[in-house]
Backbone bond lengths (Angstrom), bond angles and torsions (degrees), N, CA, C in turn:
res aa  C-N    CA-C-N  psi(-1)  N-CA   C-N-CA  omega(-1)  CA-C   N-CA-C  phi
1 M - - - 1.461 - - 1.526 108.92 -
2 A 1.292 117.44 130.70 1.464 122.42 -178.74 1.522 110.15 -79.48
3 F 1.315 115.31 145.92 1.461 121.64 177.85 1.518 108.57 -77.89
4 D 1.285 117.13 127.78 1.460 122.13 -179.81 1.522 109.10 -100.69
5 K 1.336 116.06 96.30 1.458 119.47 -176.95 1.524 111.78 -64.26
6 Y 1.327 117.19 -27.23 1.455 118.71 -177.89 1.528 111.15 -69.88
7 S 1.332 118.05 -37.43 1.459 120.26 175.28 1.523 109.82 -66.59
8 F 1.336 116.62 -41.21 1.460 120.16 178.18 1.523 109.72 -61.90
9 F 1.322 116.86 -46.63 1.463 120.43 178.95 1.528 110.12 -58.00
10 Q 1.328 117.46 -44.21 1.468 119.95 -179.48 1.517 110.31 -62.98
11 N 1.330 117.80 -39.28 1.466 120.86 177.39 1.532 110.55 -62.58
12 V 1.334 116.43 -41.14 1.472 120.85 177.40 1.529 109.31 -62.07
13 F 1.332 116.86 -45.51 1.467 120.74 179.76 1.525 110.64 -60.07
14 D 1.328 116.25 -42.05 1.474 120.30 -179.03 1.527 111.22 -62.34
15 V 1.329 117.30 -40.43 1.468 120.43 177.77 1.527 109.97 -68.55
16 A 1.325 117.36 -45.03 1.470 121.15 -178.34 1.530 111.22 -58.32
17 K 1.312 116.93 -36.22 1.469 120.62 179.82 1.523 112.23 -64.37
18 L 1.329 117.28 -18.50 1.460 121.37 -177.74 1.525 113.88 -93.75
19 I 1.328 117.23 -6.15 1.465 120.37 178.97 1.529 107.84 -66.03
20 P 1.308 117.21 121.82 1.471 119.12 -177.67 1.536 112.43 -63.68
21 T 1.298 115.30 149.16 1.459 121.71 174.24 1.526 108.88 -56.55
22 G 1.331 116.10 134.94 1.456 120.60 178.64 1.519 114.07 83.93
23 R 1.325 116.81 6.69 1.464 122.01 178.76 1.527 108.32 -123.52
24 V 1.312 116.67 163.21 1.464 121.89 177.76 1.524 109.42 -136.17
25 T 1.308 115.37 158.23 1.458 121.44 173.51 1.517 107.39 -136.91
26 S 1.323 115.93 178.44 1.468 119.74 -178.34 1.525 110.42 -115.53
27 Y 1.321 114.39 161.18 1.457 121.17 176.25 1.530 109.40 -57.14
28 G 1.329 115.95 -44.20 1.461 121.18 -178.46 1.512 113.19 -64.92
29 A 1.334 117.28 -37.33 1.466 120.49 179.79 1.527 110.41 -65.35
30 I 1.316 116.62 -38.97 1.470 119.85 177.37 1.524 109.79 -67.33
31 A 1.323 117.10 -45.34 1.468 120.90 179.33 1.524 110.25 -59.17
32 N 1.328 116.99 -45.98 1.463 121.30 179.48 1.519 111.15 -60.33
33 Y 1.315 116.86 -45.07 1.460 121.49 179.26 1.526 111.28 -59.41
34 L 1.324 116.47 -38.38 1.467 120.99 -178.37 1.526 112.89 -80.76
35 G 1.338 116.45 3.55 1.452 119.95 179.25 1.511 113.28 77.57
36 A 1.313 116.17 22.56 1.462 121.78 -177.61 1.525 110.01 -124.44
37 K 1.341 115.65 46.50 1.462 119.86 -179.34 1.526 109.02 -51.50
38 G 1.306 116.28 136.85 1.459 121.00 -177.27 1.519 112.82 90.90
39 S 1.318 116.94 1.85 1.468 120.59 -179.36 1.524 111.98 -109.46
40 S 1.323 116.20 31.08 1.468 118.76 -178.63 1.525 111.49 -61.97
41 R 1.312 117.28 -31.04 1.472 119.72 178.31 1.527 110.87 -64.76
42 M 1.336 116.81 -38.41 1.472 120.03 176.81 1.526 110.68 -64.60
43 V 1.327 116.47 -36.96 1.469 119.81 176.28 1.526 108.75 -63.07
44 G 1.328 116.60 -40.95 1.461 120.41 176.43 1.509 112.05 -60.01
45 W 1.314 116.72 -42.67 1.473 119.74 178.00 1.526 110.41 -62.58
46 A 1.336 115.62 -40.14 1.463 119.25 177.78 1.529 110.35 -62.30
47 M 1.328 116.43 -44.47 1.466 119.55 179.37 1.523 110.53 -61.79
48 N 1.322 117.11 -41.23 1.466 120.05 177.96 1.522 110.82 -61.21
49 A 1.324 116.40 -39.43 1.462 120.78 179.68 1.526 111.82 -70.32
50 S 1.334 116.67 -21.58 1.469 120.18 -176.07 1.520 113.32 -86.53
51 I 1.314 117.76 -12.29 1.467 120.94 -172.58 1.532 113.03 -50.13
52 P 1.334 119.83 -43.42 1.473 117.92 179.94 1.529 113.66 -66.69
53 E 1.317 117.57 -19.89 1.463 121.14 -178.84 1.526 109.82 -79.00
54 Q 1.293 116.73 123.14 1.457 121.65 -175.96 1.526 113.02 -74.91
55 D 1.324 117.92 -21.82 1.460 119.51 -174.79 1.525 113.69 -94.14
56 I 1.329 118.00 4.50 1.464 121.26 178.54 1.527 108.00 -110.67
57 P 1.331 117.91 114.16 1.470 120.89 -176.13 1.536 112.69 -80.14
58 A 1.319 116.27 67.16 1.466 121.90 -178.83 1.525 111.86 -59.55
59 H 1.327 116.92 -24.47 1.462 120.49 -179.37 1.526 111.88 -65.80
60 R 1.320 118.41 -17.04 1.469 122.03 -179.31 1.528 112.74 -88.31
61 V 1.329 117.38 2.29 1.466 121.11 -179.50 1.527 108.40 -110.67
62 V 1.324 115.14 120.02 1.467 122.33 -175.55 1.532 109.06 -128.05
63 N 1.318 117.25 179.92 1.463 117.84 179.25 1.530 110.80 -79.23
64 R 1.310 117.03 -179.41 1.472 122.33 -170.53 1.518 114.52 -66.10
65 I 1.338 117.84 -13.26 1.465 119.59 177.48 1.532 111.73 -115.90
66 G 1.329 116.46 9.49 1.456 120.41 175.22 1.516 116.26 93.02
67 V 1.322 117.56 11.79 1.463 120.75 -179.92 1.530 109.89 -83.72
68 L 1.324 115.97 140.02 1.464 122.53 -179.19 1.527 110.20 -79.43
69 T 1.318 116.83 67.55 1.464 120.81 -175.27 1.522 112.76 -70.27
70 G 1.323 118.46 -18.90 1.455 120.97 -179.64 1.515 114.74 -92.33
71 K 1.312 117.00 5.84 1.471 120.48 -172.44 1.531 114.07 -60.56
72 H 1.302 117.75 -26.96 1.468 120.65 -177.05 1.526 112.75 -75.54
73 H 1.323 116.34 -8.45 1.457 120.07 179.81 1.527 112.26 -94.07
74 F 1.315 116.48 -1.49 1.462 121.04 176.99 1.531 109.39 -89.25
75 A 1.309 116.51 167.79 1.465 121.62 -176.16 1.527 112.75 -56.13
76 T 1.330 116.61 -35.16 1.467 121.06 174.98 1.525 107.09 -132.90
77 P 1.322 117.93 156.57 1.470 120.31 -178.97 1.536 114.51 -63.85
78 T 1.327 117.29 -16.30 1.466 119.65 -178.42 1.528 113.42 -105.53
79 L 1.324 117.53 -3.38 1.462 120.44 -174.45 1.524 112.62 -63.56
80 M 1.316 118.68 -40.08 1.465 120.88 179.61 1.528 109.96 -59.11
81 Q 1.315 116.79 -46.62 1.456 121.51 178.65 1.523 110.72 -63.53
82 E 1.316 116.79 -43.49 1.465 120.58 -179.46 1.528 111.17 -60.84
83 L 1.327 116.89 -42.27 1.461 120.53 179.43 1.530 110.84 -64.08
84 L 1.319 116.76 -42.65 1.462 120.01 177.48 1.525 110.93 -63.29
85 E 1.316 116.75 -43.06 1.466 120.19 -178.48 1.523 112.11 -65.22
86 T 1.345 118.04 -32.28 1.470 119.32 176.53 1.518 111.23 -66.64
87 E 1.341 116.58 -18.56 1.461 121.63 177.69 1.528 112.27 -96.72
88 G 1.333 116.65 5.26 1.452 120.70 178.43 1.514 114.92 89.54
89 V 1.328 117.84 8.57 1.461 121.77 178.68 1.524 108.48 -89.48
90 E 1.316 115.72 120.57 1.460 120.34 179.73 1.522 109.69 -83.20
91 V 1.334 115.14 135.02 1.465 121.56 179.75 1.517 108.28 -128.31
92 K 1.330 116.38 131.19 1.464 121.90 175.11 1.515 108.62 -132.70
93 N 1.323 115.09 131.90 1.466 120.91 179.87 1.524 111.76 51.82
94 D 1.322 115.59 45.96 1.471 123.19 178.12 1.523 113.71 62.52
95 K 1.318 118.01 25.18 1.463 121.41 -179.60 1.530 109.89 -134.28
96 V 1.317 116.34 138.68 1.461 121.94 179.34 1.526 109.00 -70.00
97 V 1.331 115.47 123.67 1.459 121.53 175.85 1.536 106.44 -75.77
98 N 1.312 117.14 141.05 1.471 121.99 -177.93 1.529 111.77 60.17
99 F 1.315 115.56 38.97 1.465 121.01 -178.17 1.530 112.32 -52.94
100 K 1.304 117.57 -47.01 1.475 120.03 -177.39 1.526 111.96 -60.94
101 E 1.312 117.12 -37.63 1.462 120.74 -179.83 1.530 112.10 -73.46
102 L 1.316 116.81 -30.13 1.466 121.21 -177.52 1.530 112.57 -93.27
103 F 1.330 116.58 -7.37 1.457 121.28 -175.87 1.518 111.34 -66.48
104 W 1.314 116.09 129.37 1.456 123.95 177.73 1.526 107.77 -113.81
105 D 1.321 116.81 115.38 1.459 121.65 -178.90 1.526 108.51 -99.25
106 P 1.335 117.42 115.30 1.465 118.58 -178.57 1.526 112.83 -59.51
107 S 1.316 118.03 -28.49 1.467 120.64 -179.93 1.527 112.01 -66.53
108 D 1.314 116.69 -23.95 1.470 121.10 178.64 1.530 112.33 -85.81
109 H 1.330 116.43 -17.48 1.457 119.67 -171.55 1.523 114.84 -120.25
110 L 1.317 117.17 -16.10 1.469 120.08 -176.02 1.515 109.62 -125.14
111 Q 1.312 115.10 155.47 1.462 120.99 174.37 1.515 108.27 -121.94
112 L 1.330 115.84 133.55 1.472 120.09 178.54 1.505 110.77 -67.95
């Protein structure tokens, strides 16, 4: 059976849309929730592909320690940070302050 990246991407988009305003999650947490542990890079590719879509909050997905690793895929290098800050998320040196407190794990909040 061939892997359908488009279905995987859509699943990633569906999870990303559920991240609450003012919260963040990681590529790995989404991959784990989707049953694809170890596929955080694929989640990153999905997030990069979602940037033009206005209804997918890709800015709320960061790496496992809260670094804005996807910032270069936004229209400007500071847009990801600006979007997070408008939601009350503090960012310093490209890293989410209080990452552990703001972390939203889809596995804790959603059921497949």
